[in-house]
C-alpha positions as CSV (number, residue, x, y, z in Angstrom):
1,M,7.8,-5.0,4.5
2,H,5.6,-6.9,1.8
3,L,2.9,-5.2,0.2
4,K,-0.2,-6.9,-1.3
5,I,-2.8,-5.0,-3.3
6,T,-6.0,-7.1,-4.3
7,A,-8.9,-6.1,-6.4
8,P,-12.1,-8.3,-5.9
9,D,-11.1,-10.7,-8.7
10,S,-7.5,-10.4,-8.9
11,L,-3.9,-9.9,-7.2
12,V,-2.6,-6.6,-8.5
13,F,1.0,-6.5,-6.6
14,S,2.7,-8.4,-4.3
15,W,6.1,-7.1,-3.6
16,E,8.7,-6.5,-1.0
17,V,8.9,-2.5,-0.3
18,T,10.6,-0.2,1.9
19,K,7.9,2.6,2.3
20,V,4.3,2.7,1.5
21,S,2.1,5.9,1.1
22,L,-1.8,5.5,1.6
23,P,-4.4,8.0,1.0
24,T,-6.9,7.9,4.0
25,D,-10.0,10.1,4.5
26,S,-8.0,12.2,7.0
27,W,-4.6,12.7,5.3
28,Q,-1.9,10.6,3.3
29,I,0.0,8.4,5.8
30,V,3.3,6.7,5.2
31,I,3.9,3.3,6.4
32,L,7.8,2.3,7.3
33,P,9.0,-0.8,8.8
34,D,7.5,-2.1,12.1
35,H,4.6,0.0,11.8
36,H,1.9,-0.3,14.5
37,P,-1.2,-2.3,13.6
38,L,-3.3,-0.3,11.7
39,A,-6.7,-0.7,9.8
40,T,-8.0,2.4,7.8
41,V,-10.2,3.2,4.8
42,I,-8.6,4.5,1.7
43,L,-9.8,6.8,-0.6
44,P,-9.4,7.0,-4.3
45,W,-6.1,8.3,-5.4
46,N,-2.5,6.8,-5.6
47,V,-0.6,4.2,-3.5
48,E,3.0,4.7,-3.7
49,A,5.1,2.0,-3.1
50,T,9.0,2.4,-2.7
51,L,11.1,-0.7,-3.8
52,P,14.2,-1.6,-2.4
53,T,17.2,0.6,-3.7
54,W,18.5,-2.1,-6.0
55,S,15.8,-1.2,-8.4
56,E,16.5,1.3,-10.9
57,H,13.0,2.8,-10.8
58,N,12.2,2.5,-7.1
59,T,8.8,4.0,-6.9
60,Q,5.6,2.3,-8.2
61,S,2.2,4.1,-8.2
62,F,-0.8,2.5,-8.2
63,A,-4.2,4.3,-8.9
64,V,-6.7,2.7,-6.6
65,G,-10.6,3.3,-5.6
66,R,-12.2,3.3,-2.2
67,G,-11.2,0.3,-0.2
68,L,-9.3,-0.9,3.2
69,A,-5.7,-1.2,4.1
70,Y,-4.3,-3.5,6.7
71,V,-0.8,-3.1,8.4
72,D,0.2,-5.8,10.8
73,G,3.9,-5.7,11.4
74,D,5.7,-5.7,8.0
75,N,2.6,-6.7,6.2
76,I,0.7,-4.5,4.2
77,V,-2.7,-5.5,2.6
78,V,-4.3,-3.3,0.3
79,T,-8.2,-4.0,-0.7
80,T,-9.7,-1.9,-3.4
81,A,-11.9,-1.8,-6.3
82,L,-9.9,-0.3,-9.1
């Protein structure tokens, strides 16, 4: 899967990932490969991305503000005000 995190004026992160955890207004959701299409509001918290296992430290955490997340197949785009 490919995760892209963008702020209004910059690209924050763009990388291949194996799992993404998103803070939504109802609960924390986990996106795995071949997830159904989804659009959701995200809340200020942390987006956690699991990188492929070849990475020594395979989890990255990004503090985000309120924003939107779109999932379409194996592409995830998070647009947020950091």
